[in-house]
MIDREN-402316 format. One record per residue (C-alpha): residue number from 1; x negated, y, z. Coordinates in nm, 4 decimals. Layout:
BEGIN
ATOM  drenza         X         Y         Z
ATOM     NUM         X         Y         Z
...
This chain:
BEGIN
ATOM  drenza         X         Y         Z
ATOM       1   -1.8263    0.1749   -2.0850
ATOM       2   -1.7236   -0.0774   -1.8200
ATOM       3   -1.5243   -0.3374   -1.8626
ATOM       4   -1.1655   -0.3628   -1.6567
ATOM       5   -1.1488   -0.6213   -1.3810
ATOM       6   -0.7599   -0.6397   -1.4758
ATOM       7   -0.5740   -0.8147   -1.7479
ATOM       8   -0.2939   -0.7040   -1.9930
ATOM       9    0.0408   -0.8391   -1.9716
ATOM      10    0.0002   -1.0553   -2.2884
ATOM      11   -0.3152   -1.2140   -2.1736
ATOM      12   -0.1652   -1.2920   -1.8186
ATOM      13    0.1495   -1.4347   -1.9813
ATOM      14   -0.0191   -1.6389   -2.2254
ATOM      15   -0.2751   -1.7969   -1.9723
ATOM      16    0.0797   -1.8850   -1.7895
ATOM      17    0.1759   -2.0161   -2.0761
ATOM      18   -0.1220   -2.2329   -2.1488
ATOM      19   -0.1315   -2.3975   -1.8081
ATOM      20    0.2654   -2.4925   -1.8804
ATOM      21    0.1981   -2.6457   -2.1943
ATOM      22    0.4034   -2.3493   -2.3877
ATOM      23    0.3117   -2.1777   -2.7243
ATOM      24    0.0987   -1.8964   -2.7161
ATOM      25    0.2829   -1.5422   -2.8039
ATOM      26    0.1908   -1.2652   -3.0091
ATOM      27    0.4196   -1.0323   -2.8303
ATOM      28    0.6023   -1.0693   -2.5014
ATOM      29    0.7783   -0.7251   -2.4637
ATOM      30    0.9422   -0.7109   -2.8200
ATOM      31    1.0221   -1.0855   -2.8384
ATOM      32    1.3552   -1.2460   -2.8564
ATOM      33    1.2153   -1.5833   -2.7467
ATOM      34    1.4310   -1.6652   -2.4336
ATOM      35    1.1123   -1.8628   -2.3037
ATOM      36    0.8591   -1.5407   -2.3170
ATOM      37    1.1861   -1.3045   -2.2061
ATOM      38    1.1702   -1.5173   -1.8957
ATOM      39    0.7998   -1.5245   -1.8420
ATOM      40    0.7974   -1.1417   -1.8746
ATOM      41    1.0937   -1.1094   -1.5972
ATOM      42    0.9059   -1.3296   -1.3680
ATOM      43    0.5871   -1.1363   -1.4121
ATOM      44    0.7524   -0.8009   -1.3447
ATOM      45    0.9165   -0.9721   -1.0420
ATOM      46    0.5687   -1.1011   -0.9234
ATOM      47    0.3877   -0.7830   -0.9132
ATOM      48    0.6467   -0.5730   -0.7147
ATOM      49    0.6978   -0.8460   -0.4610
ATOM      50    0.3314   -0.9049   -0.4191
ATOM      51    0.3023   -0.4978   -0.3422
ATOM      52    0.5226   -0.5575   -0.0347
ATOM      53    0.3155   -0.8690    0.1083
ATOM      54   -0.0174   -0.6791    0.1316
ATOM      55   -0.1544   -0.3397    0.1059
ATOM      56   -0.3965   -0.3742   -0.1642
ATOM      57   -0.6795   -0.1433   -0.1472
ATOM      58   -0.6085   -0.0217   -0.5550
ATOM      59   -0.2999    0.1060   -0.4331
ATOM      60   -0.3812    0.3088   -0.1702
ATOM      61   -0.3362    0.6832   -0.1583
ATOM      62   -0.2899    0.9691    0.0104
ATOM      63   -0.0417    1.2640    0.0822
ATOM      64   -0.1467    1.6051    0.2180
ATOM      65    0.0627    1.9243    0.2360
ATOM      66    0.0852    2.2351    0.4472
ATOM      67    0.4138    2.3161    0.6461
ATOM      68    0.6312    2.5895    0.5452
ATOM      69    0.8210    2.8446    0.7543
ATOM      70    1.1713    2.7126    0.8354
ATOM      71    1.1066    2.3871    0.6317
ATOM      72    1.1663    2.0689    0.8403
ATOM      73    1.1496    1.8028    0.5461
ATOM      74    0.9194    1.7385    0.2480
ATOM      75    0.9213    1.5230   -0.0347
ATOM      76    0.7430    1.1897   -0.0700
ATOM      77    0.5364    1.1250   -0.3561
ATOM      78    0.6908    1.0011   -0.6675
ATOM      79    0.5133    0.6506   -0.6586
ATOM      80    0.5707    0.6407   -0.2455
ATOM      81    0.6086    0.2887   -0.1632
ATOM      82    0.5328    0.2599    0.1963
ATOM      83    0.3288    0.4421    0.4838
ATOM      84   -0.0095    0.2801    0.6060
ATOM      85    0.0537    0.2700    0.9916
ATOM      86   -0.1217    0.5542    1.2096
ATOM      87   -0.2792    0.7528    0.9196
ATOM      88   -0.0640    1.0333    0.9985
ATOM      89   -0.2435    1.3331    1.1305
ATOM      90   -0.2134    1.7058    1.2062
ATOM      91   -0.5955    1.8250    1.0287
ATOM      92   -0.5685    2.1864    1.1415
ATOM      93   -0.5254    2.0827    1.5444
ATOM      94   -0.7286    1.7294    1.4835
ATOM      95   -0.4402    1.5699    1.6276
ATOM      96   -0.2587    1.2223    1.5374
ATOM      97    0.1198    1.2899    1.4470
ATOM      98    0.3825    1.1460    1.6976
ATOM      99    0.6226    0.8631    1.5222
ATOM     100    0.7615    0.7639    1.3541
ATOM     101    1.0524    0.8124    1.5779
ATOM     102    1.3631    0.6294    1.5670
ATOM     103    1.7386    0.7593    1.5102
ATOM     104    1.7791    0.7784    1.9054
ATOM     105    1.4737    0.9712    1.9448
ATOM     106    1.5442    1.2214    1.6347
ATOM     107    1.8815    1.3008    1.7830
ATOM     108    1.7494    1.3455    2.1575
ATOM     109    1.4695    1.5822    1.9751
ATOM     110    1.7189    1.8072    1.7802
ATOM     111    1.9945    1.7928    2.0451
ATOM     112    1.8447    1.7430    2.3947
ATOM     113    1.7441    1.9741    2.6452
ATOM     114    1.3502    2.0234    2.6180
ATOM     115    1.0907    2.2315    2.5637
ATOM     116    0.9013    2.2562    2.2347
ATOM     117    0.5633    2.0853    2.2633
ATOM     118    0.2332    2.1576    2.0578
ATOM     119    0.2263    1.7899    1.9131
ATOM     120    0.4074    1.7264    1.6009
ATOM     121    0.6654    1.4434    1.5716
ATOM     122    0.7891    1.2947    1.2350
ATOM     123    1.0361    1.0597    1.0859
ATOM     124    1.0835    0.9176    0.7298
ATOM     125    1.4479    0.9069    0.5888
ATOM     126    1.6242    1.0080    0.3234
ATOM     127    1.3104    0.9673    0.1027
ATOM     128    1.1489    1.2637    0.2539
ATOM     129    0.9018    1.3252    0.5543
ATOM     130    1.0497    1.5177    0.8406
ATOM     131    0.8889    1.7016    1.1137
ATOM     132    0.9432    1.8394    1.4575
ATOM     133    0.9568    2.0871    1.5620
ATOM     134    1.0500    2.2589    1.2437
ATOM     135    0.7922    2.5229    1.1669
ATOM     136    0.9079    2.8844    1.2836
ATOM     137    0.9007    3.1751    1.0552
ATOM     138    0.5621    3.3545    1.0312
ATOM     139    0.3799    3.0332    1.2089
ATOM     140    0.0119    2.9131    1.1099
ATOM     141    0.0556    2.6439    0.8350
ATOM     142   -0.0309    2.3098    0.9226
ATOM     143   -0.2236    2.1109    0.7327
ATOM     144   -0.0443    1.7226    0.7310
ATOM     145   -0.2153    1.4260    0.5975
ATOM     146   -0.1557    1.0527    0.5784
ATOM     147   -0.2004    0.7185    0.3446
ATOM     148    0.0397    0.5240    0.1762
ATOM     149    0.0666    0.2525   -0.0600
ATOM     150    0.1860    0.3433   -0.4115
ATOM     151    0.4749    0.1516   -0.5887
ATOM     152    0.2879    0.1157   -0.9316
ATOM     153    0.0902   -0.1360   -1.0128
ATOM     154    0.0797   -0.1201   -1.3781
ATOM     155   -0.1704    0.0836   -1.6143
ATOM     156    0.0467    0.1615   -1.9168
ATOM     157    0.0975    0.3834   -2.1980
ATOM     158   -0.0901    0.4018   -2.5038
ATOM     159   -0.4322    0.4755   -2.3555
ATOM     160   -0.3675    0.2563   -2.0677
ATOM     161   -0.3349    0.5293   -1.8322
ATOM     162    0.0264    0.5922   -1.7182
ATOM     163    0.1140    0.4489   -1.3602
ATOM     164    0.4219    0.2346   -1.3876
ATOM     165    0.5684   -0.0629   -1.1651
ATOM     166    0.7455   -0.2166   -1.4741
ATOM     167    0.5745   -0.3781   -1.7757
ATOM     168    0.6642   -0.2014   -2.1034
ATOM     169    0.3750   -0.2735   -2.3440
ATOM     170    0.2173   -0.6122   -2.4225
ATOM     171   -0.1345   -0.3855   -2.3505
ATOM     172   -0.0151   -0.2639   -2.0022
ATOM     173   -0.3104   -0.3405   -1.7661
ATOM     174   -0.1867   -0.4950   -1.4217
ATOM     175   -0.3746   -0.3893   -1.1342
ATOM     176   -0.4162   -0.7168   -0.9643
ATOM     177   -0.6600   -1.0034   -0.9676
ATOM     178   -0.5326   -1.1902   -1.2411
ATOM     179   -0.5226   -1.5071   -1.0876
ATOM     180   -0.3198   -1.4189   -0.8521
ATOM     181   -0.0262   -1.3015   -1.0894
ATOM     182   -0.1181   -1.6123   -1.2742
ATOM     183   -0.0746   -1.8738   -0.9712
ATOM     184    0.2417   -1.6617   -0.8458
ATOM     185    0.4260   -1.6374   -1.1592
ATOM     186    0.3734   -2.0066   -1.2221
ATOM     187    0.5030   -2.0891   -0.8954
ATOM     188    0.8046   -1.8767   -0.9551
ATOM     189    0.8729   -2.0617   -1.2924
ATOM     190    0.8443   -2.4021   -1.0999
ATOM     191    1.0765   -2.2767   -0.8271
ATOM     192    1.3146   -2.1511   -1.1159
ATOM     193    1.3334   -2.4586   -1.3393
ATOM     194    1.4329   -2.6968   -1.0173
ATOM     195    1.0454   -2.8612   -1.0195
ATOM     196    0.8251   -2.9862   -0.7307
ATOM     197    0.6399   -2.6571   -0.5764
ATOM     198    0.4314   -2.8162   -0.3385
ATOM     199    0.1334   -2.8071   -0.5727
ATOM     200    0.1834   -2.4454   -0.7206
ATOM     201    0.2795   -2.2973   -0.4010
ATOM     202   -0.0486   -2.4578   -0.2584
ATOM     203   -0.2441   -2.2984   -0.5686
ATOM     204   -0.0998   -1.9716   -0.4806
ATOM     205   -0.1688   -1.9639   -0.0949
ATOM     206   -0.5047   -2.0439   -0.1707
ATOM     207   -0.5866   -1.7522   -0.3898
ATOM     208   -0.3770   -1.4608   -0.1598
ATOM     209   -0.5439   -1.6254    0.1193
ATOM     210   -0.8543   -1.5722   -0.0117
ATOM     211   -0.8380   -1.2341   -0.1757
ATOM     212   -0.6394   -1.0682    0.1146
ATOM     213   -0.9223   -1.2084    0.3383
ATOM     214   -1.1674   -1.0025    0.0920
ATOM     215   -0.9925   -0.7193    0.0040
ATOM     216   -1.1410   -0.4663    0.2487
ATOM     217   -1.3455   -0.6530    0.4431
ATOM     218   -1.3521   -0.7479    0.7972
ATOM     219   -1.4274   -0.5589    1.1525
ATOM     220   -1.6453   -0.7307    1.3974
ATOM     221   -1.3941   -0.9181    1.6469
ATOM     222   -1.4444   -0.8605    2.0307
ATOM     223   -1.3215   -1.1131    2.3113
ATOM     224   -1.3025   -0.7902    2.5214
ATOM     225   -1.1962   -0.5315    2.2852
ATOM     226   -1.0787   -0.1907    2.4189
ATOM     227   -0.9604    0.1357    2.2541
ATOM     228   -1.2260    0.4118    2.2480
ATOM     229   -1.2214    0.7652    2.1676
ATOM     230   -1.4222    0.9198    1.8970
ATOM     231   -1.5555    1.1773    2.1463
ATOM     232   -1.8823    1.1481    2.3291
ATOM     233   -1.8902    0.9413    2.6454
ATOM     234   -2.0738    0.6536    2.8284
ATOM     235   -1.9178    0.4066    2.5453
ATOM     236   -2.1545    0.6202    2.3085
ATOM     237   -2.5059    0.5069    2.4951
ATOM     238   -2.6652    0.2040    2.3251
ATOM     239   -2.7276   -0.0807    2.5006
ATOM     240   -3.0898   -0.1061    2.7061
ATOM     241   -3.2527   -0.0550    3.0384
ATOM     242   -3.2408    0.2946    3.1287
ATOM     243   -3.4093    0.5043    3.4174
ATOM     244   -3.1016    0.7139    3.5416
ATOM     245   -3.3268    0.8328    3.8362
ATOM     246   -3.5777    1.0232    3.6426
ATOM     247   -3.8759    0.8231    3.8194
ATOM     248   -4.1845    0.7037    3.6362
């Protein structure tokens, strides 16, 4: 069986403790030691904060659902954190959804004198995904899809297969590169104690910048980049010397 690339909560805290010259712990979630309780709290804070700084690939999920007659709002996933922009699609008609709409645009859509257009608009508020126009009774269901970032960065439970966003067991696996958590939590510890964080911040940023640059790879950069459609057109012809007149 393949070895998990993730470390347990206890292993990460003991690595931090070792770098700080503190004693090693046999447990941190049931300990009454003030120092281990503080390290656990800082580690929980680090994991939840890092999720907001970058859309790490291991936390990406997909929401898909079919529209329902007379229903304009749909529940977001239990682990929803935030959407990946421009991934909202109507797969039935092969169109991107239009949005997200602002409060002012939404009010205009609901109250203005407009004709119902074929394209679906969307907005997120009150922990729900809203669409406009509201599907009419007897409509053909639309299959809508989008990518989102999960808030769960922990594999917990006795079998390490229960997603969570707060550490509950020493054996919980934390779904980050372990050195990222070590360096960030150590920096937060220095900051909390009022120590000079120049070096610890530098260490953290080197690891963070390195990992974000390698997380999903990078596209080819162009000095004259233009948006192209997925349909066949002149841009689909490869570079070369072509005889456009049909002669020999």
